[in-house]
N, C-alpha and C positions, 0 to 999 in steps of 0.2 A: 646279726642274723634277723632278717625281717620276719615279723610275726605273720603266719599264714592268714590269709583272708578267711573270714566266715562265710558260710554259704546259706542262702534262703531259698526255700521252696515256696512258690506262691501259685495257688491253684486260680483257675479262671483268670489268668494274667494276660489275656490277648487284648483286652479293652477295658475302658472305664477304671473302676477302682483298682482291679487287679493290675492293670497296666501301670497306673500311678504308683502302686505300691512296689512293683518290681523296679521301676526306674528310680523311684526314691531311694530304695536300699541299694541300688546300684550306685548312686551318688554318694552314699554313705560309705562305699568300699566293700559292699557285700558281693560275692559272686551269686548269681541267680539261676535258679532253675525255673524256667517258665513253663507253666502247664496250661494246656487247654484241651478242649474234647474234640473240636471239630475243624476250627479255622487255623490250619498250621501257618498260613501266610502271615496272619496277624501275629501269631506267637513269634515267629522268626524275625518280624519287623521289631518286635519289643526287644528280642534278644540282640539284634543288630545295634539298637539304640543303647542298650546297656554296654555292650563291648566298646562303643564309642566313648563311654565314660570311664574306660580303663580297667574294667573288670571282666571275668569270664562269664559266659552265659551258656547254658544248655536248654534246649527245647525237649521237654519230655511230654509228648502228647498222650492222653489217656482219659478215659471216662471214670471220674471219681466216684460215680455211683456203683462201681464194681469193686469189691475187695481185693481181687486179684490185680486190677488195674492200679489201685492205690499203692499196693505193695511194689508192683513193677515201676512206677513213677518215682517212688521214694528211693527205690535201690539203684535206679539209673543215676540219680543224683549223688547217692553216697558212693557208687562205684566211681564217679567222676572226680569227686571232690573230697571224699573220705568221710563225710558226714553231712547231715543236714542240721545246722545249728539254729537256724530260724524257720518254724513252719507257720505258714500263713494260710488259714483255711478260709478262702474267699469264695470259691465257686458256689453258686446256688441256682435253684429253680424257684420262681415265684409265680406259679400258674394261679389264675383267678377262675374258681369253678365252685358253684354251690355244693356244699357238703353232701347232700343227698344224690347229687349227680356224679360224685367222684367215685371212680372204681377202685377196687383194690390194687390193681397194678399201678394206677396213677398216683394213689396215696404211697405206695412202697417206694415208688421212683423218687418222689420228693423227699421222703425220709432218708432214703440211701444217699442221695447227692447232698442234701442240706444238713444232715446230722451225722449219719454213719460215716461219711468219708472222713469227717474230723476224727472220729475214733480210729478208723483204719489207718490213717496217715500218722497219728500220734503214735500208734503201736509200732509202726515201721521206723519212725524217727527217733523215739525216745531212748532206746537202748545206747545209741551213740552220744546222745546228749548226757545221759548219765555217766558214760564212761569218761567223757570230757569234763564233767562237772560244770557245764554251762550250757544253757538252752533258752530259747524263747518260743513260746506257742501263742499265736494270736489268731482267735476265732472271731469270725464275722456273725453278728446276730442281727441286729436291726429292730426296727419299731414292732416287728412281728414278735419279738422276744419279750415285749413289755406288755403289750395287750393284744387282743385278737381283732382280726378283720374279718367281716362277713365275706365268704367265698375264698377265704385263704386259711382254712382250718389246718390243712396239712403243713404249710409253711409256719404256721404259728406253733404247732407242736414241735416241729423239728428244731425251730430256733430256741424255744423254751428248753429243749433238751441239750442244744449246744450250750447254753448258759449253765445248765446244771453240770455238764461235763467240764466246763471251764472252772468252775469253783471247786469241783472234786480234784482235778489235775493240779490246781493251784496249791491245794493243801498237801497233796501226796508228794510232789516232786520239788516243791521249794526248798526243802532241806537238801537237796542234791544239786542246787544251783540253777534251777530251771524255773522260770516264771511263767504263768499262763494267765492270760487276760483275754477280754473280748472288746470288740468295738461295735457300736451299734450306730451305724449312719441313718440319718434322716433322709429327707428327699434330696437326691444328688443328680446333678445333670449328667447326661451321658448318652451313649448310643442305646437304643432300645429295639428289641426284636419286632415289635409290632406298635401299631398306632394306639392301641388301647393302653398298653403299658406306658407309653410316652404321656399320654393324657392323664394318667393316674398320677405320675409323678408331678407333672405341671399342676394339676389340681390341687396339690398340697402346699403350693406356695403360701396360700392365705394362712396356713397353720404355723408358719415360720416367722417369728418375731423380727428377724433381721430383714425380712421382705424378699428373699430370693432363694434359689436353690443353692446347695453347697456344690463344691467342686471335687473331682477325684483326688486332686493334689491336697485338699485340705484334709481329707481322710487319711491320706498316706503319710500326712505330717504327724498324726497321732501315732501311727504304727512306728514310724521312725523314732519317736520319743520311746515307746514301750520296749523297743529292741536295744536301745542305746544304754550306755553305762549310767547315764542320768536317769534311766527309767527302771533301774534295777530294783527299787523298793516298791514298785507298783506290782501287785500280784493278786489274782482273783477279783479283778475289777471289770465292770462293764463300762466302758467310757462312751458316752453319747455324743456324737458329732452331728448335730442336728439344727444348729441356729437357734436353739430354746424351743424347738416345735413341741406341741402339746403331745404329751404321752400319757 
């Protein structure tokens, strides 16, 4: 009797790193739940590519900055596949705005999407992982979790929080067969929402010793290791995928 496929939920999976992670896991035989907040067409395209790789894929649209939406997205995946075995918290906002000009509403929005979503989704997915005695949680932090950037205080606070959550869950749930790790990407090539963001990423090439931007697939390769049997002894770590960029 064939072993049932495991299922991965990837937030922010419509493009860039999230897309690469969803398709990388599909190549490794995971069913995938593809989450996005707005661009359903992009998420449907990723799901179509995943199905072409021989796995099942579900598109679960939802704003992960809402606790109710996080719960709904997770439960859609659980209802379809029985459990979420791998949770990949990738979706994030990275606004650039001076600290003194940031409103409470703007601050709370970044904290909700960049940090609280990882909490809400873990709460929804962990019970089934515990029941099955196996699970993987991979949170995305980034260079904002290592040091601060002017104009990105909310992002740095949120990503430091995600790193703290990662370490705490790693200690609490490892005895139950569940590992929790973080990936910290450096400057990565990809589609950007505005010219300023694209310029910011490109401007960081000079800080990367290998002399180029990374690719989403290179980040996804680290994820694939962490959720594989070969990565089972990696727990509570933040792995930097940044070409040796100054941190």
